[in-house]
C-alpha positions, 0 to 999 in steps of 0.5 A: 086071827082064827076063832077058837073056844075055851072049855071054861064056857062049858063049866056048868055042863061039865060039872053036871056031866052033860058033856065032857072035854072030848065032847067039847072038842068034837063040838068045836070041830063041828062048828069049824073052830080052829082051836080049843083051850083046855081049862084044867085049873089044878093041872091034874089031867092025865097026860094020856088023856091030853094026848087023846084030846090032841088026836081028836083035835087034829082029826078036825084040823084044830090045835089045843092050848092049855090053861090053869088057875095059879097065883105066882105068889102062892107057896105051891105055885111052882109045882102047879106050874111045872105040872101045867108045862108038862101037860101043855107040852103034850099038845105040841111045840109052841103050845100056849099055856095061859097063866095068871100073875097074882090075883091075891096081890090085888085083893087089898082094899084100895090097891089099884094095881101092883106095887113096885115090889110086886112087879119086881117079884113077878118079873123074876118069877115070870123070867124063871118060868119062861126059862123052864117053859122054853125047855119044853117048847111051851109059850106062856101067856099071862092073862089080865084078870083083876089086873088093870091094864095101866096103873093108877095112883102109884100102882102098876098095871099089866103094861108095866109088868109085861114091859119089865119081862124080857123072856121072849116066850112070856107074853099075854093072854089079852082079855079086853072084857076083863079090863072093862068089867066093873066088878072084876078089874081093880081099875077098869079101862074104857075103850080108848085105853083098851085100844091103846093097850093093843097098839102098845103091847099087841105084839106080846099077845099070844092068845086073846079071850073074847067076850063082851061087856055092856056098861061094865057088865059081862054079857052072856053072848058076844054083842054090842060092847063097851069096846066097839068090836070092829075097832077092837078086831081091826086093831088086833088084826094088825098086831096079832095072828093067833086065836081069838078064843070065845070065853062067854060065861056059859049057862048051867045047862048044855043046851042054853050054853050051845045056844049062846055060843051059836048066837055069838058066832052068828053075831060075828058073821052078821056084823061082818066081823068074821072077815078078821077071822080068816 
């Protein structure tokens, strides 16, 4: 695995215009990170700007991945997806495009996962999206956000969904902290279930988002967590060789955000966890 970062960490400073995407890519290079995930929720960046970001990243030996905010049950999702594929393809063959399944489908009270009908609809959409993306050399990675890892009480989770999808270029953006987040996940997991998911679905992971929760609450920096970091990274290292992408919440201001990123990297080094990030 190699360490990367998502521009979403800098959402506050980006909004305040303290930094831009180019500045984040340059900073990532200075921190000797291996990759940057460009978060472009509505998929509206100009292709020429994406190409410029690619050139800037390559100058520091980094790769880029792409991420949008979609909902596969949304009426305009196909159009957003097609824009996202075009932009991701500008980053080069094999670029990972992070997508969501359907967060709206999970919002109903008492619905602890996807229904069987949801799973079948999502499977069909993912298979079709996979065919489209393959034509542009893009790899799709569906993230577990609200989505539980495993189903509960007659509902289905991300494990069931991914097992139903056969397209080789459709995989996972794995976010362990989303799965243990009490305020986000519809049916939060404990450490045992997160590690089981890695063992069972790890070879479908295309990208990992990395932050930590403590007692189910997302922390501002990577640190002691509900899922032991050593156990998690050891399990991941056996099945996943891609980017471990820092996705801590960040702060409204740039200096505080940078401090949190540096603190997170220092924690990994101090605990000997960087041995998994060669």
